[in-house]
BAFI-3210 file (N, C-alpha, C; in Angstrom, 3 decimals, decimal comma, padded with zeros to 6 digits):
// residues 132
n [1|2|3|4|5|6|7|8|9|10|11|12|13|14|15|16|17|18|19|20|21|22|23|24|25|26|27|28|29|30|31|32|33|34|35|36|37|38|39|40|41|42|43|44|45|46|47|48|49|50|51|52|53|54|55|56|57|58|59|60|61|62|63|64|65|66|67|68|69|70|71|72|73|74|75|76|77|78|79|80|81|82|83|84|85|86|87|88|89|90|91|92|93|94|95|96|97|98|99|100|101|102|103|104|105|106|107|108|109|110|111|112|113|114|115|116|117|118|119|120|121|122|123|124|125|126|127|128|129|130|131|132]
n.u [105,923|107,597|106,361|105,479|105,277|103,014|102,157|100,170|099,634|098,273|098,211|095,836|095,027|095,497|095,417|095,586|096,830|098,716|099,529|101,303|101,962|103,109|103,836|103,046|103,962|103,895|106,711|108,648|110,934|109,701|107,959|107,649|108,054|107,718|108,787|109,106|112,232|113,344|115,601|116,682|115,063|114,193|111,679|110,088|106,730|104,572|102,343|098,975|099,077|098,564|098,436|099,160|098,463|099,266|097,750|096,937|093,979|093,082|093,569|094,431|093,616|094,695|094,286|096,851|098,436|101,205|104,170|106,052|107,680|109,006|111,128|112,384|113,848|111,741|109,639|107,163|106,470|104,161|104,028|101,725|100,753|098,045|095,651|093,509|091,474|090,393|087,992|086,742|086,115|084,261|082,677|081,017|081,730|084,242|084,379|082,982|084,639|086,993|085,612|085,262|088,034|089,248|087,686|088,725|091,286|091,206|090,257|092,103|095,242|097,523|096,864|097,881|096,691|094,478|095,517|096,812|094,459|093,081|094,755|094,535|091,924|091,711|093,521|092,042|089,650|090,823|091,831|089,200|088,441|087,504|087,308|089,446]
n.v [116,457|113,831|110,675|108,500|105,074|102,900|100,167|098,438|095,668|092,805|089,608|088,632|090,062|092,336|095,659|098,378|099,916|102,208|105,311|108,122|111,075|111,264|109,323|108,477|106,922|105,344|103,940|101,824|103,197|105,606|108,301|108,360|110,022|109,818|110,818|111,295|110,189|109,472|108,130|104,749|102,575|100,482|099,722|098,681|098,406|099,907|098,257|098,802|101,345|104,244|104,739|107,017|108,124|110,333|111,700|113,006|112,981|113,070|112,075|109,034|106,733|104,379|101,790|100,150|097,182|096,214|094,731|095,596|098,528|099,107|101,127|101,784|103,264|105,033|103,442|102,164|099,820|098,534|095,949|094,605|093,085|092,933|095,043|097,637|099,753|103,171|103,925|101,270|100,683|099,501|101,345|101,427|098,643|098,911|100,858|099,066|097,124|098,483|099,433|096,913|095,967|097,874|097,443|094,956|095,499|096,978|095,245|093,417|094,488|093,454|092,354|091,355|090,870|092,291|094,761|095,072|094,638|097,049|098,932|098,364|098,894|101,608|102,406|101,948|103,287|105,840|105,929|105,849|108,448|109,115|110,538|109,649]
n.w [089,414|091,392|092,518|094,998|094,973|096,371|098,461|100,633|102,621|104,241|105,673|105,147|102,805|100,021|101,103|100,188|097,228|095,266|094,069|095,673|097,583|100,110|102,740|106,167|109,147|112,169|113,667|115,862|116,602|116,343|114,654|111,122|108,195|104,699|101,653|098,163|096,766|099,363|101,538|101,495|103,906|106,656|108,692|111,829|112,634|114,867|117,330|117,080|115,679|113,314|109,965|107,554|104,332|102,031|099,276|095,985|095,734|098,310|101,704|102,830|105,286|107,643|110,131|111,636|112,614|114,044|112,067|109,230|107,631|104,514|102,577|099,370|096,471|095,656|096,229|098,634|100,925|102,922|105,279|107,043|109,911|110,840|109,336|108,477|106,532|107,317|106,607|106,330|109,004|111,551|113,538|115,932|116,740|117,297|119,368|121,350|121,531|122,782|125,097|126,302|126,543|128,323|130,321|131,051|131,652|133,821|135,774|135,768|135,943|134,684|132,340|129,425|126,931|126,858|126,872|124,462|122,867|123,516|122,463|119,503|119,317|119,694|117,789|115,448|115,676|115,817|113,063|111,821|112,099|114,352|117,766|120,523]
ca.u [106,469|107,753|105,356|105,689|104,406|102,793|101,420|099,734|099,178|098,414|098,294|094,561|094,626|095,967|094,591|095,454|097,963|098,552|100,535|101,002|102,832|103,863|103,357|103,577|103,691|104,585|107,575|109,204|111,618|109,101|107,042|108,517|107,195|108,361|108,467|109,913|113,586|113,593|116,736|116,155|114,711|113,183|111,148|109,268|105,572|104,129|101,161|097,867|099,408|097,792|099,203|098,509|098,911|098,687|097,549|096,041|092,632|092,890|094,328|093,995|094,131|094,545|094,762|098,036|099,000|102,484|104,513|107,159|107,562|110,125|111,226|113,650|113,665|110,431|108,449|106,869|105,856|103,806|103,468|101,158|100,224|096,499|095,611|092,042|091,135|089,513|086,549|085,975|086,166|082,781|082,932|080,329|082,149|085,492|083,987|082,629|086,042|087,644|084,968|085,587|089,411|089,474|087,085|089,503|092,514|090,857|090,028|093,505|096,028|098,568|096,244|098,719|095,887|093,610|096,194|096,822|093,212|092,891|095,520|094,006|090,590|091,966|093,982|090,744|088,833|091,541|091,722|088,061|088,340|086,694|088,166|089,610]
ca.v [115,942|112,562|109,977|107,128|103,650|102,527|099,139|098,110|094,383|092,005|088,167|088,389|090,589|093,588|096,581|099,335|100,211|103,249|106,421|108,969|112,168|111,138|108,233|108,775|105,730|104,983|102,702|101,535|104,235|107,103|108,490|108,568|110,596|109,364|111,495|110,852|110,384|109,228|107,106|103,337|102,348|099,291|099,905|097,859|099,183|099,691|097,766|100,018|102,388|104,722|104,878|108,064|108,179|111,663|111,655|114,204|112,586|113,243|111,452|107,605|106,598|102,965|101,236|099,207|096,623|095,480|094,542|096,485|099,167|099,290|102,036|101,729|103,567|105,486|102,264|102,025|098,506|098,185|094,568|094,809|091,838|093,357|096,370|098,027|101,147|103,857|103,790|100,040|100,478|099,595|102,294|100,886|097,413|099,340|101,257|098,122|096,127|099,217|099,205|095,594|095,821|098,674|096,769|093,847|095,870|097,534|093,990|092,860|095,377|092,858|091,588|091,820|090,686|093,327|096,025|095,061|094,900|098,303|099,697|097,985|099,560|102,960|102,870|101,885|104,504|107,149|105,756|106,131|109,768|109,435|111,014|108,543]
ca.w [090,586|091,781|093,349|095,642|094,832|097,879|098,651|102,172|102,582|105,571|105,294|104,504|101,590|099,693|101,625|099,097|096,399|094,203|093,972|096,842|097,709|101,236|103,720|107,700|109,711|113,464|114,105|117,350|116,804|116,432|113,513|109,943|107,227|103,556|100,394|097,137|096,953|100,712|101,750|101,969|105,252|107,025|110,151|112,604|112,929|116,302|117,675|117,103|114,964|112,362|108,715|106,655|102,915|101,501|097,997|095,408|096,000|099,751|102,557|103,113|106,655|108,051|111,599|111,361|113,853|113,871|110,871|108,611|106,434|103,762|101,566|098,591|095,159|095,592|096,509|099,961|101,154|104,375|105,407|108,264|110,671|110,767|108,876|108,104|106,010|108,245|105,861|106,609|110,482|112,354|114,780|117,169|117,274|117,872|120,643|122,223|121,907|123,643|126,342|127,056|126,831|129,144|131,590|131,343|132,290|135,134|136,433|135,901|135,556|133,937|131,258|128,183|125,611|126,802|126,531|122,974|122,031|123,582|121,459|118,281|119,252|119,717|116,394|114,525|115,895|115,099|111,645|111,391|112,210|115,955|118,986|121,434]
c.u [106,436|106,686|105,974|104,939|104,161|101,727|101,248|099,203|099,010|098,237|096,946|094,319|095,471|094,888|094,516|096,933|097,801|099,800|100,172|102,128|103,726|103,113|103,995|103,043|104,517|105,325|108,037|110,173|111,165|108,553|107,965|107,599|108,210|107,775|109,341|111,251|114,133|114,786|116,026|116,068|113,886|112,930|110,157|108,022|104,967|102,680|100,014|098,395|098,518|098,647|098,274|099,209|098,421|098,783|096,851|094,524|092,090|093,700|093,589|094,400|093,915|095,082|095,718|098,378|100,304|102,838|105,738|106,965|108,855|110,074|112,600|113,204|112,376|109,289|108,436|106,076|105,343|103,268|102,972|100,568|098,646|096,462|093,822|092,003|090,135|088,174|085,821|085,756|084,451|083,013|082,330|081,122|083,578|085,445|083,670|083,839|086,736|087,186|085,344|087,133|089,797|088,833|087,994|090,724|092,301|090,682|091,285|094,735|097,352|098,088|096,807|097,690|094,845|094,353|096,347|095,587|092,791|093,546|094,991|092,735|090,727|092,492|092,867|089,852|089,571|091,531|090,358|087,658|087,669|087,898|088,363|090,328]
c.v [114,569|111,943|108,746|106,151|103,114|101,242|098,760|096,607|093,808|090,663|087,814|088,709|091,930|094,694|097,972|099,552|101,280|104,223|107,430|109,999|111,881|109,944|108,650|107,605|105,957|103,963|102,810|102,606|105,772|107,267|108,781|109,076|110,298|110,147|111,006|110,979|109,992|108,009|105,686|103,207|101,097|099,555|098,965|098,736|098,753|098,940|098,998|101,332|103,028|105,074|105,848|108,099|109,334|111,522|112,914|114,289|112,995|112,219|110,008|107,172|105,093|102,812|100,063|098,537|095,685|095,334|095,323|097,352|099,327|100,372|101,931|102,392|103,986|104,550|102,167|100,775|098,489|096,887|094,535|093,213|091,897|094,727|096,518|099,387|101,721|103,818|102,524|099,886|100,472|100,366|101,842|099,686|097,898|100,090|100,337|097,349|097,185|099,243|098,013|095,393|096,629|098,109|095,723|094,363|096,484|096,510|093,569|093,471|094,751|091,950|092,049|091,786|091,719|094,644|096,039|095,321|096,301|099,279|099,574|098,831|100,963|103,141|102,757|102,970|105,756|107,141|105,986|107,736|110,016|109,888|109,914|109,179]
c.w [090,677|092,579|093,965|094,963|096,069|097,880|100,335|101,951|103,905|104,875|104,748|103,097|101,227|100,347|100,694|098,416|095,541|094,479|095,065|096,987|098,972|102,064|105,004|108,361|111,142|113,738|115,518|117,649|116,573|115,000|112,464|108,938|105,977|102,467|099,358|097,341|098,378|100,553|101,930|103,448|105,522|108,401|110,597|113,145|114,198|116,354|117,735|116,600|113,755|111,165|107,933|105,255|102,319|100,061|097,253|095,771|097,450|100,528|102,845|104,476|107,064|109,338|110,974|112,712|113,747|112,346|110,508|107,760|105,789|102,747|100,713|097,176|095,026|095,754|097,954|099,967|102,744|104,547|106,859|108,858|110,480|110,299|108,398|107,727|107,020|107,684|106,053|108,128|110,853|113,474|115,993|117,699|117,677|119,204|121,707|122,624|122,738|124,878|127,099|127,382|128,022|130,746|132,194|132,168|133,527|136,120|136,777|135,417|134,634|132,693|130,038|126,925|125,627|126,552|125,054|122,161|122,282|122,455|120,022|118,207|118,909|118,248|115,243|114,341|115,517|113,553|110,947|111,437|113,557|116,882|119,891|122,572]
res [m|a|k|l|r|v|g|v|v|s|p|e|r|e|i|w|s|g|e|a|d|m|v|i|a|k|t|v|d|g|e|i|g|i|m|p|q|h|a|p|v|l|g|v|l|v|e|g|g|v|l|r|v|k|r|e|e|g|e|l|v|a|a|v|h|g|g|f|i|s|v|a|d|d|e|v|s|v|l|a|e|v|a|e|l|g|s|e|v|d|v|s|a|a|r|n|a|l|d|r|a|q|a|a|i|e|a|d|q|e|d|a|d|a|a|i|e|a|k|r|a|r|a|r|l|r|a|a|g|e|e|v]
***
């Protein structure tokens, strides 16, 4: 069976690379599922999204905050502004960040920075397998 070659990178580091059967990402146009022989596509990733990489060894999950996804010739490149594997998420820190962001939003309904922080914290928690 054909496989995808997948690379997930951020400006800081390579997050993960390897073979996969399917990649699921959330773009500004909606969720996209990519399997081998997918048509070429370039998408803009949403802020606070969760990336799922399905592989024989199990599913890899990452919190992805902005950036792009590119698909061509069974190669998937995820170029994220910020990304973190679910297994690397500090759950208590993410919950604290979400609580602080929600408190800031309640105090000032138009706090755009707090809204972004809340999205990022929720994505980190979902990537870690936590209920949000």
